[in-house]
N, C-alpha and C positions, 0 to 999 in steps of 0.2 A: 325651133319648135314647129311641129306639124300644123298645117292649116286646120281650122276648127272642125270642118265637116269630116276630115280624115280621122281626127281624134274621135269624133262621135261614132263613126261606123266601125272603126277598127279596134276600139278598146274592148277587151274581153274581161268579164267579171266571173270569178269563181263563186258558185253558189252550192249550198249543201242541203240535201233533203233530210229533215229531222223525223224522228220516230212519230211525233205527234202529227205530222203531215199525212200519215198513212192511215187507212181504215183497217177494219178487221180482216180484209182480204189482201192486205199489203199493197193496195192501190192508192195512188195519190188522190186525196180528196179534192173535189172540185174547187173549194175555196183556196186550197193550197197552191193551185196554179195561179190564182189571183195574187196570193201572198208573195209568191216568188217574183212575179212581175213588180209588185209594190216595192220589194227589197231592191230589185234591179233599178227601178226608176229612181228611188231615193239616192242610190250610189251614183247613178249617171247624172242626175240633176245637180248633185253636189259638185261633180266634176266640171259641169258647164256653168256653174254659178247661177243656176235657175231654181234653186231649192226654195223651200217654204219661207225661210227667213228673208230671202231676197224679194220674193213676190209680195209678201206681207208688208214690206216697206212701201209698196205702192198700193196697199189695200186690195190686193188681188191674190187669188189662189187658184191653182190648177184643180179642175174638177173632171173626173173621168166620166164620160157619158156612154161609152160602150167598149166592150172587149170581145174579140173573136179569136178563138184558138183552134188549131187543128193538131191532131196527135198521131203522127206517123208511128211513134213508139211510146205508148202511154207508160208513164213512170210507175214501176211496180215494186220498188224497194228503196232503201236509203242509198244514196249515191251522190257523187260530185257531178255538178253540171257546170257548163261554161256558156255564158250568155253574152249576146250582143244586142244592141238596140240603136235605132236612129230615127230622127224626125224625117218622115217621108213625104208629107204633104200638108199644106195649109189651104183650106177652102172655106171661105166665109169665116165663121167663128171656130171652126173645127181644126184642131191640130192632130194629124195622124202620125202614129209612131209604130214602127215595126219591132218585133222581138223574136229572137231565135235562141233556143236552149239546146245545146248539144251535150252528148256524153264525152268521156275521155277519148274515145276513138274518132270523134268528129261527126258522129251520126246525129241527125236532127231528132230530138225526142219530141219536142213540140215547138210550134211557132205561130205567129199571128200578128194581129194589128189591134191597136187601141185608138180611140178618138177621145180627145179632151177639149175642154173649153177653159177659158179664164173666167173666173167668177169674181165680179165686183162685189166685195164684201159689204161695202157701205150700202149699195142699192139692192143687194141680194139678187142680182141679175147677171146675165151673161155679158161679158165685155165684148163689144162688137166693133170697136174702132180698128181701122186698118193699121194705124201706127201703134207700136207697143212702147211702153216706157222703159224697156230694157231690150238687150240684143238677144235674138233667137237666130241660130244658124240657118242658112238656107236649106230647104229640104233636099234630101237625096231620094229621087223618085224611083226607088226600088221597093216593090211590094212583095210580101210573102204569100198572101192569100187574098181572095175576094172578100171584102168586108165593107160595111156601111154603118154610119153612126146611128141610124134610126131603123126601126122595123115595125111592121104591122102584122097582126095575127087575127084571123077571123075564126079561130078554132072555138069549139064548144068546151068551155072549162067547167070543172066541177070543184066545189069547195072542199079543201082538205082540212084546214084548221084556221083559227084566229089566234093572233099573238099580240103582245105589247112590246114596244121598244123599251129596252132596259138600259141602265147606266152603262153596262159593258159594251153596248152596241155603238156608242157615240164616239166620234173622233174629234180632233181639234177644231174642225169647221162647225161643230155643233149639230151634225146630222149623222145618220147611220153610215158607218164606214162601208165602202163598196165591197170589201171582202165578206162582210156579213151576209150579203145577198146570196153568195155562193153557199154559205152555211144554211140559210133558210131553204134554198132549193134542195140541198142534200137531205135535209130533215124531212122534206116532203116525199122522198122516194120510198117505195116499198122495199122489202127485203130482196125480192127478185130484181128490182131495178138497181139496187146497190150492187148486187153481184154482177149485173150487166155492165157496170162501169169499166170492166176489162175490155169491152167492145166500144167504148166511147171514142168517137172519131172527130167530133167537133163540139165546141161549146161557145155559144153567143150569149152575152149578157148586155142588156140595155138598161141604163139607169135613167128613168123617165122623170121622176119627181122625188123630192126629199121626203124622208121619214125622220121625225125628230122625237126627242125623249117624251115618252108618255103616249105617243100615237098608238092606236089600235089598228092593226092591219090584218087582212085575210090573205091566205095562200090558196091559189087555185091551180088546178093541173089539168092538162089535156094530153092525149096521145094520138099520134098520127103515123101513117105508113105501115109497111109490112116488115117481116123479119130481116130482109136483106138491107133495108134502109128505113129506119124508123126514128121518130123524134118524140121526146118527152118535153112538153112545154110547161113552164111553171111561171105563174104571174103573181106578183104581190100588189095588193090594192089597199090604199089608205081608206079605212072605213069611215073616217071623219069627213073626208072630202070626196070620196068615191073616185079619186084619181088613181090611175095606174102608177105604181111606184117603180116597179122593175119587171122585166121579162127575162127569163133564162130559157134558152133552147138547147137541149142536149140531143145530139145526133149520134145514132148508133149504127153499126153495120156488123153483120156476123162474119 
């Protein structure tokens, strides 16, 4: 049997783009990139015996805190993809993971990094002990892109809309599932910005604080930069606490 780290980096997963993942311009929706990673992570954690059932036995759960993706070749149709992922770093409470999605010819379609923490479900707080109650393979320190678990923005945001967390937004941890934030950001785009997704080169999503069922939250948007390199920034804020819930940064280039 191969040593664990080799299994982790070398295992290839076949993934498929579904029609519902595409928008009216046959471009992969922002949330669908997240959903593809979620499917990949579920398959991979099952392989490593680090899935939800195992962590829940210790009253812990993986919680995604950020995702950064770059798109050398944005997905524009239904197709088969071949994905790899590996644990690349542990720094403090943050576990970094790399992901690479290729087409059948081996070309990188998109790649990036995620940062996760272990959530202590009893205390509803981040698990910060160095020792873990289960085995995690040593990191393979090979990184796909520059990425960081936190971000700060001083942009001037304008209110787009107010929304309420509904039943369908909630996942088994009792809060809004991370893929929903990509949907909220997509809904905040104008028609022109939706067409411009064909020029999307990077997406950063930071999950700052939980939204739970019944919470009212507001969506804010800001735009920065010029045509050659521009960003649309979308922020979700919990109206009940005035806390930032999430930040999505979409980077475009012509």
